[in-house]
PyMOL CGO cylinders between C-alpha atoms (Angstrom):
from pymol import cmd
from pymol.cgo import CYLINDER

trace = [
    CYLINDER, 0.00, 0.00, 0.00, 2.82, 2.41, 0.81, 0.3, 1, 1, 1, 1, 1, 1,
    CYLINDER, 2.82, 2.41, 0.81, 4.46, 1.69, -2.56, 0.3, 1, 1, 1, 1, 1, 1,
    CYLINDER, 4.46, 1.69, -2.56, 1.33, 2.87, -4.37, 0.3, 1, 1, 1, 1, 1, 1,
    CYLINDER, 1.33, 2.87, -4.37, 1.47, 6.25, -2.62, 0.3, 1, 1, 1, 1, 1, 1,
    CYLINDER, 1.47, 6.25, -2.62, 5.13, 6.62, -3.50, 0.3, 1, 1, 1, 1, 1, 1,
    CYLINDER, 5.13, 6.62, -3.50, 4.26, 5.97, -7.15, 0.3, 1, 1, 1, 1, 1, 1,
    CYLINDER, 4.26, 5.97, -7.15, 1.29, 8.36, -7.10, 0.3, 1, 1, 1, 1, 1, 1,
    CYLINDER, 1.29, 8.36, -7.10, 3.30, 11.21, -5.60, 0.3, 1, 1, 1, 1, 1, 1,
    CYLINDER, 3.30, 11.21, -5.60, 6.48, 10.36, -7.52, 0.3, 1, 1, 1, 1, 1, 1,
    CYLINDER, 6.48, 10.36, -7.52, 7.50, 10.52, -11.18, 0.3, 1, 1, 1, 1, 1, 1,
    CYLINDER, 7.50, 10.52, -11.18, 4.59, 8.42, -12.41, 0.3, 1, 1, 1, 1, 1, 1,
    CYLINDER, 4.59, 8.42, -12.41, 1.97, 10.63, -10.77, 0.3, 1, 1, 1, 1, 1, 1,
    CYLINDER, 1.97, 10.63, -10.77, 2.24, 14.11, -9.28, 0.3, 1, 1, 1, 1, 1, 1,
    CYLINDER, 2.24, 14.11, -9.28, 5.76, 14.83, -10.55, 0.3, 1, 1, 1, 1, 1, 1,
    CYLINDER, 5.76, 14.83, -10.55, 5.38, 13.32, -14.01, 0.3, 1, 1, 1, 1, 1, 1,
    CYLINDER, 5.38, 13.32, -14.01, 7.72, 15.27, -16.32, 0.3, 1, 1, 1, 1, 1, 1,
    CYLINDER, 7.72, 15.27, -16.32, 5.44, 14.99, -19.35, 0.3, 1, 1, 1, 1, 1, 1,
    CYLINDER, 5.44, 14.99, -19.35, 2.42, 16.36, -17.50, 0.3, 1, 1, 1, 1, 1, 1,
    CYLINDER, 2.42, 16.36, -17.50, 4.49, 19.11, -15.91, 0.3, 1, 1, 1, 1, 1, 1,
    CYLINDER, 4.49, 19.11, -15.91, 6.04, 20.17, -19.22, 0.3, 1, 1, 1, 1, 1, 1,
    CYLINDER, 6.04, 20.17, -19.22, 2.66, 20.30, -20.95, 0.3, 1, 1, 1, 1, 1, 1,
    CYLINDER, 2.66, 20.30, -20.95, 1.21, 22.19, -17.98, 0.3, 1, 1, 1, 1, 1, 1,
    CYLINDER, 1.21, 22.19, -17.98, 3.99, 24.80, -18.10, 0.3, 1, 1, 1, 1, 1, 1,
    CYLINDER, 3.99, 24.80, -18.10, 3.62, 25.23, -21.84, 0.3, 1, 1, 1, 1, 1, 1,
    CYLINDER, 3.62, 25.23, -21.84, -0.15, 25.65, -21.71, 0.3, 1, 1, 1, 1, 1, 1,
    CYLINDER, -0.15, 25.65, -21.71, -0.04, 27.78, -18.56, 0.3, 1, 1, 1, 1, 1, 1,
    CYLINDER, -0.04, 27.78, -18.56, 2.46, 30.15, -20.16, 0.3, 1, 1, 1, 1, 1, 1,
    CYLINDER, 2.46, 30.15, -20.16, -0.01, 30.81, -22.95, 0.3, 1, 1, 1, 1, 1, 1,
    CYLINDER, -0.01, 30.81, -22.95, -3.09, 31.05, -20.72, 0.3, 1, 1, 1, 1, 1, 1,
    CYLINDER, -3.09, 31.05, -20.72, -4.52, 34.54, -20.51, 0.3, 1, 1, 1, 1, 1, 1,
    CYLINDER, -4.52, 34.54, -20.51, -7.36, 33.79, -18.06, 0.3, 1, 1, 1, 1, 1, 1,
    CYLINDER, -7.36, 33.79, -18.06, -7.48, 31.93, -14.78, 0.3, 1, 1, 1, 1, 1, 1,
    CYLINDER, -7.48, 31.93, -14.78, -10.17, 29.54, -16.03, 0.3, 1, 1, 1, 1, 1, 1,
    CYLINDER, -10.17, 29.54, -16.03, -7.78, 28.22, -18.66, 0.3, 1, 1, 1, 1, 1, 1,
    CYLINDER, -7.78, 28.22, -18.66, -5.63, 26.70, -15.91, 0.3, 1, 1, 1, 1, 1, 1,
    CYLINDER, -5.63, 26.70, -15.91, -8.29, 24.02, -15.42, 0.3, 1, 1, 1, 1, 1, 1,
    CYLINDER, -8.29, 24.02, -15.42, -8.22, 23.28, -19.15, 0.3, 1, 1, 1, 1, 1, 1,
    CYLINDER, -8.22, 23.28, -19.15, -4.41, 23.20, -19.17, 0.3, 1, 1, 1, 1, 1, 1,
    CYLINDER, -4.41, 23.20, -19.17, -4.30, 20.80, -16.23, 0.3, 1, 1, 1, 1, 1, 1,
    CYLINDER, -4.30, 20.80, -16.23, -6.90, 18.49, -17.76, 0.3, 1, 1, 1, 1, 1, 1,
    CYLINDER, -6.90, 18.49, -17.76, -5.16, 18.49, -21.14, 0.3, 1, 1, 1, 1, 1, 1,
    CYLINDER, -5.16, 18.49, -21.14, -1.74, 17.88, -19.58, 0.3, 1, 1, 1, 1, 1, 1,
    CYLINDER, -1.74, 17.88, -19.58, -2.96, 14.93, -17.52, 0.3, 1, 1, 1, 1, 1, 1,
    CYLINDER, -2.96, 14.93, -17.52, -4.82, 13.44, -20.47, 0.3, 1, 1, 1, 1, 1, 1,
    CYLINDER, -4.82, 13.44, -20.47, -2.01, 13.92, -23.00, 0.3, 1, 1, 1, 1, 1, 1,
    CYLINDER, -2.01, 13.92, -23.00, 0.62, 12.52, -20.66, 0.3, 1, 1, 1, 1, 1, 1,
    CYLINDER, 0.62, 12.52, -20.66, -1.48, 9.39, -20.07, 0.3, 1, 1, 1, 1, 1, 1,
    CYLINDER, -1.48, 9.39, -20.07, -2.14, 9.02, -23.81, 0.3, 1, 1, 1, 1, 1, 1,
    CYLINDER, -2.14, 9.02, -23.81, 1.58, 9.44, -24.52, 0.3, 1, 1, 1, 1, 1, 1,
    CYLINDER, 1.58, 9.44, -24.52, 2.41, 6.75, -21.99, 0.3, 1, 1, 1, 1, 1, 1,
    CYLINDER, 2.41, 6.75, -21.99, -0.23, 4.42, -23.43, 0.3, 1, 1, 1, 1, 1, 1,
    CYLINDER, -0.23, 4.42, -23.43, 1.09, 5.03, -26.93, 0.3, 1, 1, 1, 1, 1, 1,
    CYLINDER, 1.09, 5.03, -26.93, 4.60, 4.07, -25.86, 0.3, 1, 1, 1, 1, 1, 1,
    CYLINDER, 4.60, 4.07, -25.86, 3.18, 0.88, -24.40, 0.3, 1, 1, 1, 1, 1, 1,
    CYLINDER, 3.18, 0.88, -24.40, 1.27, 0.05, -27.58, 0.3, 1, 1, 1, 1, 1, 1,
    CYLINDER, 1.27, 0.05, -27.58, 4.38, 0.22, -29.74, 0.3, 1, 1, 1, 1, 1, 1,
    CYLINDER, 4.38, 0.22, -29.74, 6.23, -2.03, -27.32, 0.3, 1, 1, 1, 1, 1, 1,
    CYLINDER, 6.23, -2.03, -27.32, 8.48, 0.39, -25.49, 0.3, 1, 1, 1, 1, 1, 1,
    CYLINDER, 8.48, 0.39, -25.49, 8.85, -0.07, -21.74, 0.3, 1, 1, 1, 1, 1, 1,
    CYLINDER, 8.85, -0.07, -21.74, 7.35, 2.47, -19.35, 0.3, 1, 1, 1, 1, 1, 1,
    CYLINDER, 7.35, 2.47, -19.35, 9.75, 5.24, -18.47, 0.3, 1, 1, 1, 1, 1, 1,
    CYLINDER, 9.75, 5.24, -18.47, 8.45, 5.29, -14.90, 0.3, 1, 1, 1, 1, 1, 1,
    CYLINDER, 8.45, 5.29, -14.90, 7.25, 1.74, -14.15, 0.3, 1, 1, 1, 1, 1, 1,
    CYLINDER, 7.25, 1.74, -14.15, 4.16, 1.42, -11.97, 0.3, 1, 1, 1, 1, 1, 1,
    CYLINDER, 4.16, 1.42, -11.97, 1.37, -1.00, -11.21, 0.3, 1, 1, 1, 1, 1, 1,
    CYLINDER, 1.37, -1.00, -11.21, -1.37, 1.52, -10.48, 0.3, 1, 1, 1, 1, 1, 1,
    CYLINDER, -1.37, 1.52, -10.48, -4.08, 2.24, -13.02, 0.3, 1, 1, 1, 1, 1, 1,
    CYLINDER, -4.08, 2.24, -13.02, -4.89, 5.25, -15.12, 0.3, 1, 1, 1, 1, 1, 1,
    CYLINDER, -4.89, 5.25, -15.12, -7.78, 6.29, -12.90, 0.3, 1, 1, 1, 1, 1, 1,
    CYLINDER, -7.78, 6.29, -12.90, -5.42, 6.47, -9.96, 0.3, 1, 1, 1, 1, 1, 1,
    CYLINDER, -5.42, 6.47, -9.96, -2.77, 8.48, -11.82, 0.3, 1, 1, 1, 1, 1, 1,
    CYLINDER, -2.77, 8.48, -11.82, -5.06, 11.02, -13.50, 0.3, 1, 1, 1, 1, 1, 1,
    CYLINDER, -5.06, 11.02, -13.50, -5.96, 13.15, -10.44, 0.3, 1, 1, 1, 1, 1, 1,
    CYLINDER, -5.96, 13.15, -10.44, -2.34, 13.38, -9.32, 0.3, 1, 1, 1, 1, 1, 1,
    CYLINDER, -2.34, 13.38, -9.32, -1.12, 14.40, -12.76, 0.3, 1, 1, 1, 1, 1, 1,
    CYLINDER, -1.12, 14.40, -12.76, -4.02, 16.86, -12.97, 0.3, 1, 1, 1, 1, 1, 1,
    CYLINDER, -4.02, 16.86, -12.97, -3.01, 18.51, -9.68, 0.3, 1, 1, 1, 1, 1, 1,
    CYLINDER, -3.01, 18.51, -9.68, 0.69, 18.64, -10.57, 0.3, 1, 1, 1, 1, 1, 1,
    CYLINDER, 0.69, 18.64, -10.57, 0.03, 20.10, -14.01, 0.3, 1, 1, 1, 1, 1, 1,
    CYLINDER, 0.03, 20.10, -14.01, -2.46, 22.60, -12.59, 0.3, 1, 1, 1, 1, 1, 1,
    CYLINDER, -2.46, 22.60, -12.59, 0.05, 23.90, -10.07, 0.3, 1, 1, 1, 1, 1, 1,
    CYLINDER, 0.05, 23.90, -10.07, 2.81, 24.42, -12.63, 0.3, 1, 1, 1, 1, 1, 1,
    CYLINDER, 2.81, 24.42, -12.63, 0.36, 25.91, -15.15, 0.3, 1, 1, 1, 1, 1, 1,
    CYLINDER, 0.36, 25.91, -15.15, -0.74, 28.45, -12.55, 0.3, 1, 1, 1, 1, 1, 1,
    CYLINDER, -0.74, 28.45, -12.55, 2.86, 29.35, -11.72, 0.3, 1, 1, 1, 1, 1, 1,
    CYLINDER, 2.86, 29.35, -11.72, 3.75, 29.64, -15.42, 0.3, 1, 1, 1, 1, 1, 1,
    CYLINDER, 3.75, 29.64, -15.42, 0.74, 31.88, -16.06, 0.3, 1, 1, 1, 1, 1, 1,
    CYLINDER, 0.74, 31.88, -16.06, 1.78, 34.18, -13.22, 0.3, 1, 1, 1, 1, 1, 1,
    CYLINDER, 1.78, 34.18, -13.22, 5.34, 34.39, -14.55, 0.3, 1, 1, 1, 1, 1, 1,
    CYLINDER, 5.34, 34.39, -14.55, 4.07, 35.10, -18.06, 0.3, 1, 1, 1, 1, 1, 1,
    CYLINDER, 4.07, 35.10, -18.06, 1.79, 37.89, -16.81, 0.3, 1, 1, 1, 1, 1, 1,
    CYLINDER, 1.79, 37.89, -16.81, 4.60, 39.41, -14.76, 0.3, 1, 1, 1, 1, 1, 1,
    CYLINDER, 4.60, 39.41, -14.76, 6.94, 39.24, -17.74, 0.3, 1, 1, 1, 1, 1, 1,
    CYLINDER, 6.94, 39.24, -17.74, 4.41, 40.88, -20.08, 0.3, 1, 1, 1, 1, 1, 1,
    CYLINDER, 4.41, 40.88, -20.08, 3.91, 43.81, -17.67, 0.3, 1, 1, 1, 1, 1, 1,
    CYLINDER, 3.91, 43.81, -17.67, 7.54, 44.90, -18.04, 0.3, 1, 1, 1, 1, 1, 1,
]
cmd.load_cgo(trace, "trace")
């Protein structure tokens, strides 16, 4: 049970680099706060689709885990939402200069 939480909070879940990168990219371009929700949802979904696509072509998982997609989605959503919000704030601050 403890191993599942480590996976969910680790690189396969909350700190997934694919979800975080997509969240930063979409958050940087967001011009309204409501778009952070869309960025987080898209980042979580695209990162899971990317991982599934790698599995379908036979490549091993970059961050091996035994938990399912429904368990990973909320953690990737939260991680991507946080970085999207931070990126949006940095982009707004940069554009004000």
